[in-house]
Legacy VTK file of the C-alpha trace (Angstrom):
# vtk DataFile Version 3.0
C-alpha trace
ASCII
DATASET POLYDATA
POINTS 255 float
-114.107 -29.372 23.024
-111.266 -26.660 23.639
-108.298 -26.954 22.200
-105.165 -27.155 23.685
-101.377 -25.526 22.357
-98.699 -27.651 22.875
-95.559 -25.308 23.948
-92.402 -26.461 22.537
-88.874 -25.329 24.152
-86.911 -24.622 20.962
-83.367 -24.133 20.250
-82.085 -21.561 17.360
-78.682 -22.408 16.745
-76.648 -20.402 13.714
-77.270 -21.595 10.074
-73.706 -21.273 8.829
-71.088 -23.387 10.304
-68.565 -21.327 12.355
-64.974 -22.089 12.802
-62.518 -19.858 15.044
-59.292 -17.480 13.698
-57.325 -17.191 16.777
-54.476 -14.349 15.729
-50.863 -14.910 18.118
-51.549 -11.575 19.924
-54.641 -12.498 21.462
-52.278 -15.677 23.098
-49.826 -13.066 24.604
-52.573 -10.651 25.967
-54.672 -13.105 27.886
-51.387 -14.881 29.262
-49.616 -11.415 30.237
-52.955 -10.551 31.817
-52.934 -14.025 33.645
-49.465 -13.227 34.826
-50.122 -9.590 35.850
-53.773 -9.845 37.345
-53.919 -9.021 40.646
-53.133 -11.464 44.138
-56.951 -11.782 45.467
-57.527 -13.249 41.682
-57.628 -16.707 40.573
-58.571 -16.064 36.915
-58.852 -13.367 34.215
-62.145 -12.250 32.310
-62.079 -10.232 29.338
-63.195 -9.218 25.336
-62.423 -10.353 22.130
-62.280 -8.104 19.806
-61.997 -8.811 15.838
-64.134 -9.581 12.583
-66.658 -12.611 11.470
-66.647 -13.223 7.751
-69.417 -14.092 5.496
-69.153 -18.101 5.631
-68.738 -17.434 9.668
-65.403 -17.537 10.075
-64.754 -15.870 13.318
-61.108 -13.919 13.060
-59.934 -12.840 17.123
-57.356 -10.180 16.569
-56.923 -8.357 19.746
-58.206 -8.665 23.669
-58.204 -6.929 26.411
-58.503 -8.002 30.440
-61.725 -6.466 31.963
-61.369 -5.982 35.907
-64.300 -8.147 38.039
-65.219 -9.515 41.635
-66.261 -12.580 42.436
-68.067 -14.488 45.305
-69.496 -17.650 45.687
-72.090 -17.444 43.694
-71.979 -14.487 41.057
-69.228 -12.567 39.287
-69.783 -8.757 38.870
-67.988 -6.922 35.822
-66.690 -3.061 35.347
-68.929 -2.295 32.735
-67.678 1.099 32.626
-64.171 -0.001 32.208
-65.075 -2.288 29.684
-67.184 0.400 27.258
-64.373 2.665 27.374
-61.785 0.391 26.428
-64.062 -0.622 23.569
-64.565 2.744 22.637
-60.699 3.342 22.717
-59.998 0.582 20.843
-62.704 1.863 17.950
-61.133 4.862 17.732
-57.716 2.801 16.535
-59.568 0.679 14.582
-63.512 1.019 13.724
-63.352 -2.741 11.601
-62.721 -4.563 14.809
-66.299 -5.454 17.011
-66.962 -7.149 19.665
-66.911 -10.909 19.093
-66.970 -12.878 22.384
-65.184 -13.157 25.545
-62.889 -15.080 26.995
-62.365 -16.563 30.990
-59.251 -18.408 31.967
-60.375 -21.610 33.994
-58.380 -23.705 36.545
-56.743 -25.946 34.289
-53.695 -28.952 34.920
-50.748 -26.841 34.275
-51.592 -26.759 29.849
-52.777 -24.442 27.964
-55.782 -25.112 26.269
-58.186 -23.093 24.025
-61.830 -23.260 23.617
-64.639 -21.396 21.717
-67.729 -21.004 22.021
-71.078 -19.490 20.418
-74.249 -18.670 22.055
-77.538 -20.548 20.931
-80.809 -18.468 21.762
-83.333 -20.674 24.250
-87.105 -20.052 23.722
-90.055 -21.372 25.084
-92.570 -20.696 22.583
-92.605 -16.856 21.393
-90.745 -15.940 24.604
-86.963 -16.077 24.858
-85.886 -17.663 27.867
-81.582 -17.198 27.712
-78.980 -17.913 25.487
-76.978 -21.315 25.636
-73.161 -21.567 24.483
-72.060 -24.630 22.608
-68.173 -25.205 21.698
-67.211 -24.180 18.217
-65.195 -27.282 17.285
-62.873 -25.960 14.598
-59.864 -23.970 15.723
-57.737 -22.701 12.936
-54.111 -21.624 13.088
-51.145 -21.045 10.987
-48.025 -23.295 11.269
-46.130 -20.275 12.057
-48.604 -19.588 15.024
-48.932 -23.258 16.123
-45.118 -23.075 16.989
-45.707 -20.042 19.382
-48.734 -21.306 20.837
-46.927 -24.586 21.420
-43.689 -22.818 23.118
-46.704 -20.748 25.017
-47.735 -24.183 26.647
-44.389 -25.086 28.042
-44.009 -23.424 31.435
-40.050 -22.778 31.267
-38.237 -22.739 28.101
-34.040 -21.878 28.026
-34.532 -20.303 24.731
-37.081 -19.362 21.715
-36.180 -21.936 18.541
-35.152 -20.167 15.391
-36.477 -20.713 11.836
-34.488 -23.644 11.257
-36.114 -25.345 14.405
-39.718 -24.250 14.003
-39.787 -25.469 10.447
-38.384 -29.001 11.911
-41.237 -29.075 14.645
-44.095 -28.483 11.537
-42.556 -31.579 9.841
-42.535 -33.326 12.313
-46.107 -32.329 13.170
-46.534 -33.140 9.205
-45.598 -36.552 9.250
-47.299 -37.323 12.160
-50.680 -36.595 10.343
-49.521 -38.214 7.709
-49.221 -41.635 9.469
-52.288 -40.980 10.668
-53.934 -40.739 7.299
-52.184 -44.188 6.609
-52.874 -45.716 9.699
-56.798 -44.562 8.850
-56.533 -45.593 4.910
-55.174 -49.030 6.135
-58.058 -49.805 8.680
-60.541 -48.660 6.211
-59.029 -51.268 3.751
-58.890 -54.325 6.522
-62.061 -53.563 7.574
-61.595 -52.342 11.003
-63.122 -49.128 10.555
-66.617 -47.744 9.198
-65.706 -45.522 6.108
-66.582 -42.451 6.160
-67.215 -40.819 2.294
-66.895 -36.973 3.719
-63.136 -37.786 4.802
-63.035 -39.558 1.894
-63.631 -37.021 -0.541
-61.397 -34.432 1.492
-58.345 -36.854 1.210
-58.921 -36.986 -2.418
-58.802 -33.106 -2.922
-55.809 -33.142 -0.685
-53.862 -35.244 -3.135
-54.960 -33.690 -6.089
-53.717 -30.320 -4.634
-49.763 -32.195 -4.477
-48.281 -31.467 -7.539
-46.570 -34.981 -9.125
-43.187 -34.631 -8.621
-40.120 -37.303 -8.709
-38.386 -37.421 -5.528
-35.245 -36.095 -7.104
-36.963 -33.447 -8.269
-39.174 -32.633 -4.425
-35.428 -32.913 -2.819
-33.656 -30.269 -5.155
-36.645 -28.028 -4.686
-36.405 -28.475 -0.843
-32.963 -27.959 -0.800
-33.179 -24.752 -3.070
-35.703 -23.330 -0.818
-33.463 -24.074 2.292
-30.552 -22.398 0.796
-32.590 -19.658 0.203
-33.866 -19.326 3.798
-30.145 -19.775 5.157
-29.042 -16.865 2.436
-31.652 -14.990 4.458
-30.908 -14.993 7.306
-27.248 -14.596 6.784
-27.871 -11.376 5.304
-30.182 -9.914 8.159
-27.689 -10.936 10.519
-25.094 -8.994 8.236
-27.375 -5.961 8.186
-27.585 -6.102 11.902
-24.210 -6.292 12.595
-23.492 -3.332 10.310
-26.130 -1.640 11.924
-25.141 -2.132 15.482
-21.841 -1.015 14.621
-22.978 2.036 12.852
-24.816 3.141 15.738
-21.854 2.884 18.013
-19.858 4.779 15.873
-22.440 7.353 16.041
-22.467 7.335 19.425
-18.619 7.307 19.536
-18.574 9.905 17.219
-20.756 12.753 19.188
-19.496 11.817 22.329
-15.533 13.005 21.150
LINES 1 256
255 0 1 2 3 4 5 6 7 8 9 10 11 12 13 14 15 16 17 18 19 20 21 22 23 24 25 26 27 28 29 30 31 32 33 34 35 36 37 38 39 40 41 42 43 44 45 46 47 48 49 50 51 52 53 54 55 56 57 58 59 60 61 62 63 64 65 66 67 68 69 70 71 72 73 74 75 76 77 78 79 80 81 82 83 84 85 86 87 88 89 90 91 92 93 94 95 96 97 98 99 100 101 102 103 104 105 106 107 108 109 110 111 112 113 114 115 116 117 118 119 120 121 122 123 124 125 126 127 128 129 130 131 132 133 134 135 136 137 138 139 140 141 142 143 144 145 146 147 148 149 150 151 152 153 154 155 156 157 158 159 160 161 162 163 164 165 166 167 168 169 170 171 172 173 174 175 176 177 178 179 180 181 182 183 184 185 186 187 188 189 190 191 192 193 194 195 196 197 198 199 200 201 202 203 204 205 206 207 208 209 210 211 212 213 214 215 216 217 218 219 220 221 222 223 224 225 226 227 228 229 230 231 232 233 234 235 236 237 238 239 240 241 242 243 244 245 246 247 248 249 250 251 252 253 254
């Protein structure tokens, strides 16, 4: 009796959980390339440069756009331009490698960031193609998030100063705390099924917070605010002195 072999369509996902950390320079580069695109182009395609840490975090540090032509059924990239740009970047920083690509899509007027990782798709021992799966975890520090929130606005009257940025960060923090409070209350009332992973994460977060009385916390916070105000005053004074010295030097050269 002849034996039959079963052919299985297999996915080979990455063994490590991936997260992506995007630097602000990449966001500004993508926005600048989109604004400066040709009239015939509806979107921008480019290469992402950075590094990959052992824990699976993809750190995206730089980017550049690639000229392309689009038709109804295909997209043609200028591969020679891509290679030349990558070699030029390698001369400046050899540690930055190609970690992916970016594409500006047709949205509803709002900015959004999504990252994808390729997963091999094979039939038996033969690799057929690669499927792109979205990375669910995109990381930003608060200073970068404030800048990204400004980029999402189509028009702004002025850039926020340090205090306004801190105020926006504190409002976002309060919103997150309110969400945690609501989640815990829903679990206590039985409206939500508890998740042990989320519970351990909340417990670990609470243990990292030092135990301070409200009076000690207010004093510590006010002292830090005063330090920031003093630094802002000294930097403004230094800029004024440098500007005055530059003008005096220019006047002396003219006379």
